[in-house]
C-alpha positions as CSV (number, residue, x, y, z in Angstrom):
1,M,-46.6,31.0,252.9
2,K,-44.7,32.1,249.9
3,F,-45.5,30.8,246.4
4,K,-43.0,31.4,243.7
5,A,-43.9,33.0,240.4
6,T,-41.1,32.1,238.1
7,K,-40.8,33.9,234.8
8,D,-41.3,31.5,231.8
9,M,-38.9,31.4,228.8
10,V,-41.1,33.7,226.7
11,V,-41.0,36.3,229.4
12,K,-37.2,36.0,229.7
13,I,-36.7,36.2,226.0
14,V,-39.2,39.1,225.4
15,S,-37.8,41.0,228.4
16,T,-34.2,40.6,227.3
17,C,-35.0,41.6,223.7
18,V,-37.0,44.6,224.7
19,I,-34.3,45.8,227.2
20,L,-31.6,45.4,224.5
21,L,-33.7,47.2,221.9
22,F,-34.4,50.0,224.4
23,I,-30.7,50.3,225.2
24,F,-29.9,50.6,221.5
25,L,-32.6,53.2,221.0
26,A,-31.5,55.1,224.0
27,Y,-27.9,55.0,222.7
28,L,-29.0,56.4,219.4
29,S,-30.9,59.2,221.1
30,I,-28.0,60.1,223.3
31,C,-25.7,60.2,220.3
32,D,-28.2,62.5,218.6
33,I,-28.3,64.7,221.7
34,L,-24.5,65.0,221.8
35,N,-24.3,65.9,218.1
36,A,-27.4,68.1,217.9
37,N,-27.2,71.8,217.5
38,Q,-30.9,72.5,217.8
39,T,-32.8,72.6,221.0
40,S,-35.8,70.9,219.5
41,I,-33.8,67.8,218.5
42,I,-32.2,67.7,222.0
43,L,-35.6,67.9,223.7
44,I,-37.2,65.2,221.4
45,N,-34.3,62.8,222.1
46,I,-34.4,63.4,225.8
47,A,-38.2,62.7,225.7
48,V,-37.5,59.4,223.9
49,V,-34.9,58.3,226.5
50,V,-37.2,59.2,229.3
51,F,-40.1,57.4,227.7
52,L,-38.0,54.2,227.2
53,L,-36.8,54.2,230.8
54,A,-40.2,55.0,232.2
55,T,-41.7,52.1,230.2
56,L,-39.2,49.6,231.5
57,L,-39.5,50.9,235.1
58,V,-43.3,50.8,235.1
59,C,-43.5,47.3,233.7
60,F,-40.9,46.1,236.1
61,I,-42.4,47.5,239.3
62,Y,-45.9,46.3,238.5
63,S,-44.9,42.8,237.4
64,P,-45.8,40.0,239.9
65,L,-42.8,38.8,241.9
66,Y,-44.5,36.0,244.0
67,Y,-47.8,35.2,245.8
68,Q,-48.1,35.3,249.6
69,F,-50.7,33.1,251.2
70,E,-51.7,34.6,254.6
71,S,-54.4,33.8,257.2
72,D,-57.0,36.1,255.6
73,A,-55.8,36.8,252.1
74,I,-53.7,36.0,249.1
75,I,-51.3,38.8,248.2
76,V,-49.8,39.4,244.8
77,K,-46.4,40.8,245.7
78,R,-44.9,43.4,243.4
79,S,-42.1,45.9,243.8
80,V,-44.8,48.5,244.5
81,K,-48.5,48.4,245.4
82,D,-49.1,44.8,246.3
83,L,-52.6,43.4,245.6
84,R,-54.4,41.9,248.6
85,I,-57.4,39.7,247.8
86,Y,-59.3,38.6,250.9
87,F,-60.6,35.1,251.0
88,T,-64.0,36.5,252.0
89,E,-64.1,38.3,248.6
90,I,-63.5,35.1,246.6
91,S,-66.5,33.1,245.5
92,E,-64.7,30.5,243.3
93,V,-61.2,29.3,242.3
94,L,-60.6,27.4,239.1
95,A,-57.6,25.8,237.6
96,L,-57.5,26.6,233.9
97,Q,-55.8,25.0,231.0
98,R,-54.0,27.0,228.3
99,S,-56.8,25.9,225.9
100,D,-59.4,27.7,228.2
101,L,-57.7,31.0,227.4
102,T,-57.6,30.6,223.6
103,G,-58.5,33.9,222.0
104,T,-57.6,36.0,225.0
105,I,-56.6,39.5,224.0
106,R,-54.8,42.3,226.0
107,T,-57.1,45.3,226.3
108,F,-54.7,47.2,228.5
109,G,-51.9,45.0,229.7
110,V,-48.4,43.7,229.2
111,G,-47.9,40.5,227.3
112,G,-44.3,39.4,228.1
113,L,-42.2,42.2,229.4
114,F,-41.5,41.0,232.9
115,G,-44.7,39.0,232.9
116,Y,-48.3,39.0,231.8
117,F,-50.3,41.6,233.8
118,G,-53.0,44.1,233.3
119,K,-56.4,44.0,231.6
120,F,-57.2,41.0,229.3
121,R,-60.4,39.8,227.7
122,N,-61.6,36.3,226.7
123,K,-64.9,35.1,225.1
124,K,-65.5,32.4,227.7
125,Y,-64.6,34.4,230.9
126,G,-65.0,38.0,229.8
127,K,-62.8,40.7,231.4
128,M,-60.0,39.6,233.6
129,N,-57.1,41.1,235.5
130,W,-53.9,39.1,235.1
131,Y,-51.0,39.0,237.5
132,A,-49.1,36.2,235.8
133,S,-45.4,35.4,235.4
134,Q,-45.8,32.3,233.1
135,S,-48.0,30.8,230.6
136,K,-49.0,27.7,232.7
137,N,-50.5,26.9,236.1
138,Y,-53.4,29.4,235.5
139,L,-55.6,29.9,238.5
140,L,-58.8,31.9,238.0
141,L,-60.1,33.7,241.1
142,I,-63.7,34.7,240.7
143,L,-64.6,37.4,243.2
144,K,-68.1,37.9,244.6
145,N,-68.3,41.3,242.8
146,G,-67.8,39.5,239.5
147,E,-64.1,40.5,239.0
148,K,-61.9,37.8,237.6
149,I,-58.2,37.5,238.4
150,I,-55.6,35.2,236.9
151,I,-52.5,34.2,238.9
152,T,-49.8,31.6,237.9
153,P,-48.0,30.2,240.9
154,D,-45.2,27.6,240.3
155,D,-46.9,25.3,242.9
156,L,-50.5,24.4,242.2
157,N,-50.9,23.4,245.9
158,L,-52.1,27.0,246.2
159,L,-55.3,25.9,244.4
160,N,-56.2,23.5,247.3
161,L,-55.3,26.0,250.0
162,L,-57.5,28.7,248.3
163,K,-60.4,26.3,248.0
164,D,-60.1,25.2,251.6
165,K,-60.1,28.9,252.8
166,I,-63.1,30.0,250.7
167,N,-65.1,26.9,251.7
168,Q,-64.7,27.6,255.4
């Protein structure tokens, strides 16, 4: 069963602004390349363009697209490298409120460009891996190995399905 992971307004605005900024910066770099007469200036500007494109590409391909509920696992679907979390690995599922995540910081993650994903930390829950597309409908999956994962499906019915599966 497929559960949508709609991007919220913040993600849409941040993504649009970053893309426009990167296009502008790439344009400036390409203009410098065309007008440059030194190899070092050309190489630096090529590196800038490659870095900007790589940043957008990596953020896009690792952002969560949707969640797939299967008979043995919940899958975070991404453009590449889906994340499969087997129900037998999950010890608990909690629905969190935004207030539960007050003070959360990104330690190595993305906070708005195509979603909220990567490594985050919070005083109450500690280290967490986020695979979120919006800043609501937070589900915290606590795995038996202590790992904590945040997902944000549009439909909170996923919470009940997950609880039913892990309680079998």
